[in-house]
C-alpha positions as CSV (number, residue, x, y, z in Angstrom):
1,M,-11.7,-6.0,18.5
2,V,-8.5,-5.3,16.6
3,Q,-10.2,-6.7,13.4
4,L,-13.1,-4.3,13.8
5,K,-10.9,-1.3,14.6
6,R,-8.7,-2.1,11.7
7,H,-11.6,-2.3,9.4
8,L,-13.0,1.0,10.6
9,H,-9.7,2.8,10.2
10,V,-9.2,1.3,6.7
11,V,-12.6,2.4,5.5
12,V,-11.9,6.0,6.7
13,G,-8.6,6.7,5.0
14,G,-8.3,10.2,3.4
15,V,-9.8,12.4,0.7
16,V,-8.0,15.0,-1.4
17,A,-9.3,17.7,-3.7
18,G,-8.0,18.7,-7.1
19,A,-7.4,15.8,-9.5
20,F,-8.1,14.9,-13.0
21,L,-9.8,11.6,-13.6
22,A,-13.5,10.9,-13.3
23,L,-16.4,9.9,-15.6
24,L,-19.8,8.3,-14.9
25,L,-21.4,6.3,-17.7
26,S,-24.7,4.5,-17.3
27,G,-24.3,4.6,-13.6
28,C,-20.9,2.8,-13.6
29,A,-17.5,4.2,-12.8
30,R,-15.3,4.7,-15.9
31,W,-11.8,6.0,-16.3
32,A,-11.7,9.3,-18.1
33,A,-8.8,9.4,-20.5
34,V,-7.5,12.8,-19.4
35,P,-3.8,13.6,-20.1
36,L,-1.4,14.6,-17.3
37,S,-0.2,17.6,-19.3
38,P,-2.1,20.1,-21.3
39,A,0.0,19.2,-24.3
40,G,-1.4,15.6,-24.3
41,S,-4.6,14.4,-25.9
42,P,-7.3,12.0,-24.7
43,M,-6.9,8.3,-25.4
44,S,-9.5,5.6,-25.2
45,A,-9.2,2.5,-22.9
46,Y,-8.8,0.4,-26.1
47,A,-6.0,2.6,-27.4
48,A,-4.3,2.5,-23.9
49,R,-4.3,-1.3,-24.0
50,T,-2.9,-1.2,-27.5
51,V,0.0,1.0,-26.3
52,A,0.6,-1.4,-23.4
53,A,0.7,-4.4,-25.7
54,A,3.3,-2.7,-27.8
55,S,5.4,-1.8,-24.8
56,K,5.8,-5.1,-23.0
57,D,8.7,-3.8,-21.0
58,A,7.0,-0.6,-19.9
59,S,7.1,0.0,-16.1
60,R,3.9,-0.6,-14.2
61,L,2.1,0.9,-11.2
62,Y,0.0,-1.7,-9.3
63,V,-2.9,-0.4,-7.1
64,A,-4.8,-2.7,-4.7
65,N,-8.4,-1.5,-5.2
66,W,-11.2,-2.5,-2.8
67,G,-13.8,-1.3,-5.2
68,F,-17.3,-0.6,-4.1
69,G,-19.4,-3.7,-3.4
70,S,-17.4,-5.8,-6.0
71,G,-14.7,-7.3,-3.8
72,G,-12.0,-5.2,-5.6
73,G,-9.0,-6.2,-7.6
74,I,-5.5,-5.1,-8.7
75,D,-5.5,-2.2,-11.2
76,I,-2.4,-2.0,-13.3
77,F,-1.3,1.3,-14.9
78,L,1.6,2.5,-17.0
79,R,3.9,4.0,-14.4
80,D,5.0,7.0,-16.5
81,D,1.5,7.6,-18.1
82,P,-1.2,6.6,-15.7
83,S,-3.7,9.0,-17.2
84,K,-4.6,6.3,-19.7
85,G,-6.3,4.4,-17.0
86,P,-5.8,0.7,-16.1
87,V,-4.1,-1.2,-18.9
88,D,-4.8,-4.5,-17.1
89,R,-6.6,-5.8,-14.0
90,I,-6.3,-8.9,-11.8
91,R,-9.6,-10.1,-10.3
92,D,-9.2,-13.9,-9.8
93,D,-8.8,-14.8,-6.1
94,V,-8.5,-11.1,-5.1
95,F,-10.8,-10.0,-2.3
96,T,-10.6,-6.5,-0.6
97,P,-6.8,-6.5,-1.1
98,D,-4.6,-4.6,1.4
99,G,-0.8,-4.7,1.1
100,I,0.8,-5.8,-2.2
101,F,4.4,-6.4,-3.2
102,V,6.4,-7.1,-6.4
103,D,9.6,-9.1,-5.9
104,A,12.8,-9.1,-7.9
105,H,11.3,-11.6,-10.4
106,D,8.3,-9.4,-11.0
107,N,6.0,-11.8,-9.1
108,L,3.0,-9.9,-7.5
109,Y,2.1,-10.8,-3.9
110,V,-1.5,-9.8,-2.8
111,T,-2.9,-9.9,0.7
112,N,-6.6,-10.6,0.8
113,G,-8.3,-8.3,3.4
114,H,-9.5,-10.2,6.5
115,M,-13.1,-8.9,6.0
116,S,-13.2,-11.2,2.9
117,G,-13.0,-14.3,5.1
118,R,-9.9,-15.5,3.1
119,E,-6.8,-16.2,5.2
120,S,-4.2,-16.2,2.4
121,V,-1.7,-14.3,0.3
122,E,-1.8,-15.1,-3.4
123,V,1.2,-14.8,-5.8
124,Y,0.8,-13.9,-9.5
125,A,3.5,-14.3,-12.1
126,K,4.3,-11.3,-14.3
127,G,1.4,-10.7,-16.7
128,G,-0.6,-13.6,-15.1
129,H,-4.1,-13.5,-13.8
130,K,-4.3,-16.8,-11.9
131,P,-2.4,-17.4,-8.6
132,I,0.7,-19.6,-9.0
133,R,1.3,-19.9,-5.2
134,I,-0.7,-19.4,-2.0
135,Y,0.6,-18.6,1.4
136,T,-1.5,-19.7,4.4
137,G,-1.3,-19.2,8.1
138,A,-2.3,-15.6,8.7
139,L,-5.5,-14.7,10.4
140,C,-5.7,-11.2,8.7
141,A,-2.7,-10.5,6.5
142,F,-2.2,-6.8,6.1
143,D,1.2,-6.6,4.3
144,V,3.6,-9.0,2.6
145,L,7.3,-8.8,1.7
146,A,9.6,-11.2,-0.2
147,A,13.4,-10.9,0.5
148,T,15.9,-11.5,-2.3
149,D,16.8,-14.9,-0.8
150,G,13.2,-16.0,-1.2
151,T,12.1,-15.6,2.5
152,V,8.6,-14.2,2.8
153,Y,7.3,-12.1,5.7
154,I,3.6,-11.5,6.3
155,A,2.2,-8.9,8.8
156,D,-0.7,-10.6,10.6
157,A,-2.3,-7.7,12.3
158,C,-4.8,-9.7,14.3
159,G,-3.0,-12.9,15.0
160,G,-1.2,-13.7,18.3
161,P,-1.5,-13.4,22.1
162,H,-4.4,-11.2,23.1
163,T,-4.8,-10.2,19.4
164,R,-1.7,-8.0,19.5
165,G,-0.5,-9.3,16.1
166,R,2.5,-11.1,14.8
167,V,4.9,-11.4,11.9
168,L,5.0,-14.8,10.1
169,V,8.2,-16.0,8.4
170,Y,8.1,-18.4,5.4
171,P,11.3,-20.1,4.3
172,P,12.2,-20.0,0.6
173,G,9.9,-22.3,-1.4
174,K,7.6,-22.9,1.5
175,T,4.0,-21.7,1.8
176,K,3.4,-22.4,5.5
177,P,5.2,-20.4,8.2
178,S,8.2,-21.9,10.0
179,R,8.2,-19.3,12.8
180,S,6.6,-16.1,14.0
181,F,7.5,-13.2,16.4
182,F,5.5,-10.5,18.1
183,P,6.6,-6.8,17.8
184,G,4.3,-5.6,20.6
185,G,1.4,-4.3,18.7
186,A,-0.6,-5.0,15.5
187,P,1.9,-5.0,12.6
188,Y,0.6,-3.2,9.5
189,C,3.6,-2.7,7.3
190,L,7.0,-4.2,6.5
191,T,10.2,-3.3,4.6
192,L,13.9,-4.4,4.3
193,D,17.1,-2.4,4.0
194,A,20.3,-3.2,2.0
195,K,21.6,-5.2,5.0
196,N,18.5,-7.4,5.0
197,N,17.3,-5.9,8.3
198,L,13.6,-6.2,8.6
199,Y,11.5,-3.1,9.7
200,V,8.0,-3.7,11.2
201,G,5.6,-0.8,11.6
202,Y,3.0,-1.6,14.3
203,N,0.3,0.2,16.2
204,S,-0.8,0.0,19.8
205,E,-4.3,-1.3,20.4
206,G,-6.7,1.4,21.4
207,S,-4.5,4.5,21.1
208,Y,-3.1,3.5,17.7
209,A,0.2,5.2,18.6
210,S,2.8,3.9,16.2
211,Q,6.2,2.4,16.4
212,V,8.7,0.9,13.9
213,K,10.9,-1.9,15.1
214,R,14.1,-3.1,13.3
215,Y,15.2,-6.7,13.4
216,R,18.5,-8.1,12.3
217,P,18.4,-11.1,10.0
218,G,16.9,-14.1,11.7
219,A,16.3,-12.2,15.0
220,K,13.1,-12.5,17.0
221,D,13.7,-9.4,19.1
222,G,14.0,-6.0,17.6
223,V,14.8,-2.4,18.5
224,N,12.2,0.5,18.5
225,L,13.3,3.4,16.3
226,L,10.8,6.2,16.7
227,P,10.3,8.7,19.6
228,P,7.1,7.9,21.5
229,N,3.9,9.5,20.3
230,T,5.4,10.8,17.1
231,V,3.4,8.9,14.5
232,Y,-0.3,7.9,14.6
233,F,-1.7,4.8,12.8
234,D,1.3,3.9,10.6
235,T,0.3,1.8,7.6
236,S,3.4,2.0,5.4
237,V,7.2,2.2,5.8
238,A,10.2,2.3,3.5
239,V,14.0,2.8,3.7
240,D,15.7,4.9,1.0
241,D,19.2,4.2,-0.4
242,Q,20.7,6.5,2.2
243,G,19.3,4.5,5.1
244,A,16.6,7.1,6.0
245,L,13.3,5.6,7.3
246,L,10.0,6.8,5.8
247,V,6.8,6.4,7.8
248,A,3.2,7.2,6.8
249,N,1.7,9.4,9.5
250,S,-2.1,9.6,9.5
251,A,-2.1,12.3,12.2
252,G,-0.9,15.0,9.8
253,G,-1.5,13.5,6.4
254,V,2.3,13.3,5.8
255,I,5.2,11.0,5.4
256,D,7.8,11.5,8.1
257,V,11.5,10.9,7.3
258,F,13.7,9.8,10.2
259,K,17.5,9.7,10.0
260,G,18.4,8.7,13.5
261,K,17.0,6.4,16.2
262,D,14.8,8.2,18.8
263,Q,15.2,11.4,16.9
264,P,12.3,13.6,15.6
265,P,11.8,13.5,11.8
266,S,14.4,15.3,9.8
267,R,11.9,16.0,7.1
268,V,8.1,16.0,6.7
269,I,6.6,15.4,3.2
270,K,3.1,16.7,2.8
271,T,1.1,14.5,0.6
272,G,-1.9,16.7,0.3
273,Q,-4.1,13.8,1.4
274,A,-6.0,13.5,4.7
275,H,-4.7,10.0,5.5
276,P,-1.9,8.7,3.4
277,F,-2.4,4.9,3.5
278,M,0.4,3.1,1.7
279,F,3.2,4.2,-0.5
280,A,5.9,2.8,-2.7
281,F,9.2,3.9,-4.2
282,D,10.2,3.2,-7.8
283,Q,13.6,1.9,-8.6
284,R,15.0,5.3,-9.3
285,E,13.9,6.4,-5.8
286,D,13.0,9.8,-7.1
287,R,9.3,9.3,-6.9
288,I,6.9,8.2,-4.1
289,Y,3.5,6.9,-5.0
290,V,0.9,7.3,-2.2
291,S,-2.6,6.0,-1.8
292,D,-5.4,7.6,0.2
293,S,-8.9,6.0,0.8
294,C,-12.0,7.5,2.3
295,F,-15.4,5.7,2.1
296,D,-18.6,7.7,1.6
297,G,-22.2,7.0,0.9
298,S,-23.2,3.9,2.8
299,V,-20.2,4.0,5.1
300,K,-20.1,6.6,7.9
301,P,-16.6,7.7,8.7
302,L,-15.4,7.8,12.3
303,S,-15.7,11.3,13.8
304,S,-12.2,11.1,15.2
305,S,-10.6,10.2,11.9
306,G,-10.5,13.6,10.4
307,C,-11.8,12.2,7.1
308,V,-14.4,14.3,5.4
309,A,-16.2,12.1,2.9
310,R,-18.0,13.9,0.2
311,R,-19.5,12.7,-3.1
312,G,-17.6,14.1,-6.0
313,R,-14.3,13.9,-4.2
314,P,-13.0,10.4,-5.0
315,N,-10.1,8.7,-3.4
316,T,-6.6,9.2,-4.8
317,V,-3.2,8.0,-5.7
318,V,-0.6,10.8,-6.0
319,A,3.0,10.8,-7.3
320,L,5.4,13.0,-5.4
321,D,8.9,14.1,-6.2
322,Y,11.0,12.7,-3.4
323,A,13.6,15.5,-3.3
324,S,11.2,18.4,-3.3
325,G,7.9,16.9,-2.1
326,K,6.2,18.5,-5.1
327,R,3.1,16.7,-6.4
328,L,3.6,15.4,-10.0
329,W,0.1,14.1,-10.6
330,T,-3.1,12.9,-9.0
331,L,-5.1,9.8,-10.0
332,R,-8.7,9.2,-9.1
333,A,-12.0,7.8,-10.2
334,P,-15.5,7.4,-8.8
335,D,-15.9,4.6,-6.2
336,W,-12.2,3.9,-6.3
337,R,-10.7,2.5,-3.1
338,P,-6.9,2.5,-3.5
339,M,-5.1,0.6,-0.8
340,G,-1.7,-1.1,-1.2
341,L,0.8,0.1,-4.0
342,A,3.6,-1.5,-5.8
343,V,5.7,-0.4,-8.8
344,T,8.1,-2.0,-11.3
345,P,11.0,-1.9,-11.6
346,T,10.8,-2.2,-7.8
347,A,13.2,-0.2,-5.6
348,P,16.2,-2.2,-4.4
349,F,16.6,-2.9,-0.7
């Protein structure tokens, strides 16, 4: 049941109007090379790849893309100029990807969606297109995180007693879990802070009321941080360099910022999206990148989701200025289903 509910909620993420990137050619979705600023000029996909090849150290934005009937893949953009469209794409062993993560060595971790029937997390070296490592043991991996010491955590949203979900822990260098713990609901998202405390965002079965639990290093029992019934269907969490906790809140299409345990949010960042799904900080921590997915056409959205699916209003990734909340740009294309996000250089814990 959790698997079904999770799938339904995933396929009814949000839609946002007002963006810049769409082109249909011969019935297939193509990226339109539209600049982010009026001063820019269009550039072809070939030219974009040439620029990328000449800038090997350019920062990257990774977008897990479910695609539309194709199984999806990982679209890779230039972080500071995504209007050029994807400069690279990973397809091998990627199936309806959910959460993704880039570690300190620029290795990319990809969770394959449980609807694909694959129960694994693949790891790709920087610039690589074939997995170099595969983590097994999860029934439906939704998010993945690699600590600086090499420990890997996987949020298994439908594994555990009575399908409540669990977090799997993999020792450095191991691809099978050594232990697991149960936060009390289906875990959908993970993050760490500078003290190596683990934060697990989880949702109650049925109501999808959300909570974030903090675990000290090595602990199996954690402490709930959010006031009850504050957040609905949390699918992404982060901690900034000041220790504030950021939580995606589907109820209002916002990111709530919490500075104290059991305290209401000190700040609410409006994303302009119906259902912000996952987000990521860059290393500078001055920008947040947020995905938003809403299926249309052959997939009927849940009436309670608040998602209004319309053709011509594709799904989006937006960049927000963290200090002001101002939207910097919007990225979209026909039949695009952006899910998990990662950025390099990655933000430090």
